[in-house]
C-alpha positions in Angstrom: -28.5 -11.6 -97.0 -31.8 -11.3 -95.2 -30.7 -9.4 -92.1 -30.7 -10.1 -88.4 -33.3 -11.6 -86.1 -36.0 -14.0 -87.1 -36.0 -14.2 -90.9 -37.1 -16.7 -93.5 -37.0 -17.1 -97.2 -38.0 -19.7 -99.7 -37.8 -20.4 -103.4 -41.0 -21.9 -104.8 -41.5 -24.0 -107.9 -44.1 -26.6 -108.8 -42.3 -29.9 -109.2 -44.2 -32.9 -110.4 -41.8 -35.3 -108.8 -41.5 -36.4 -105.2 -37.7 -36.0 -105.5 -36.6 -32.6 -104.2 -33.2 -31.0 -103.3 -32.6 -27.9 -101.2 -29.2 -26.4 -100.4 -28.5 -23.1 -98.6 -25.9 -21.3 -96.6 -27.3 -20.2 -93.2 -25.8 -18.1 -90.5 -26.2 -19.6 -87.0 -27.5 -17.3 -84.2 -25.0 -15.2 -82.3 -25.9 -16.7 -78.9 -27.3 -20.0 -77.6 -31.0 -20.0 -77.2 -31.8 -17.7 -80.1 -33.4 -18.7 -83.4 -32.9 -22.1 -84.9 -31.9 -22.7 -88.5 -33.1 -25.3 -91.0 -34.2 -26.1 -94.6 -37.5 -27.4 -95.9 -38.7 -29.1 -99.0 -42.0 -30.2 -100.6 -43.6 -27.0 -99.4 -47.3 -26.3 -100.0 -48.5 -22.9 -98.9 -52.1 -23.9 -99.3 -52.0 -26.9 -97.0 -49.0 -25.7 -94.8 -47.3 -29.0 -95.5 -43.5 -29.6 -95.8 -40.5 -31.7 -94.7 -38.1 -29.8 -92.4 -34.5 -30.4 -91.4 -33.9 -28.4 -88.2 -30.8 -27.4 -86.1 -31.6 -26.6 -82.5 -29.6 -23.7 -80.9 -31.1 -24.0 -77.5 -27.8 -25.4 -76.2 -28.6 -29.0 -77.0 -26.5 -29.4 -80.2 -29.0 -31.6 -82.0 -30.5 -31.8 -85.4 -34.0 -33.1 -86.0 -36.2 -34.0 -89.0 -39.9 -33.3 -89.1 -42.9 -33.8 -91.3 -45.4 -30.9 -91.1 -48.8 -31.7 -92.4 -51.5 -29.0 -92.1 -49.3 -27.3 -89.4 -49.0 -30.5 -87.3 -45.4 -31.5 -86.7 -44.2 -35.1 -86.4 -40.6 -35.9 -85.6 -39.0 -38.4 -88.0 -36.7 -40.6 -86.0 -34.7 -39.6 -83.0 -32.5 -36.5 -82.4 -29.1 -36.5 -84.0 -26.1 -35.1 -82.0 -24.1 -32.6 -83.9 -21.6 -29.8 -83.1 -23.1 -26.4 -83.5 -21.3 -23.1 -83.0 -22.7 -19.6 -82.7 -22.1 -17.0 -85.4 -21.1 -19.6 -88.0 -22.2 -20.1 -91.6 -23.4 -23.6 -92.2 -24.1 -25.2 -95.6 -27.3 -27.1 -95.1 -28.7 -29.6 -97.6 -31.8 -31.7 -97.7 -32.5 -34.2 -100.5 -35.6 -36.2 -100.8 -35.6 -39.3 -103.1 -39.1 -40.8 -102.8 -39.5 -41.4 -99.1 -35.8 -41.2 -98.1 -34.6 -37.9 -96.7 -30.8 -37.3 -96.5 -29.7 -34.4 -94.4 -26.3 -32.8 -94.6 -24.3 -30.2 -92.7 -21.2 -28.8 -94.4 -21.4 -31.3 -97.2 -21.4 -34.4 -95.0 -24.5 -36.5 -94.2 -25.4 -36.5 -90.6 -28.5 -38.7 -91.0 -31.2 -40.1 -93.1 -34.9 -40.4 -92.3 -38.0 -41.9 -93.9 -40.8 -39.5 -94.7 
């Protein structure tokens, strides 16, 4: 448990492969328009580079995938419609196999993207 408000956490390990897997339970905000939730993989703190699977709680009920390279974000594909509820725990997963990113919410795939 990290607390309330804007929080973040990460586990870091040096993996020699391009294949990564991230899974975590996240609590959605208590009101629409508050902080978003997401998971990221292939994180490099030196170059500020990673791949992000993001759930938007601005009242739009969408999920998005992004490449972030040196703090510049590029959306991968289009928005994906998904049902999001406030004050709900979601199991979020992101698996990267080479250049394919599979994004899951609650154990079910809601979309794939190419990185």
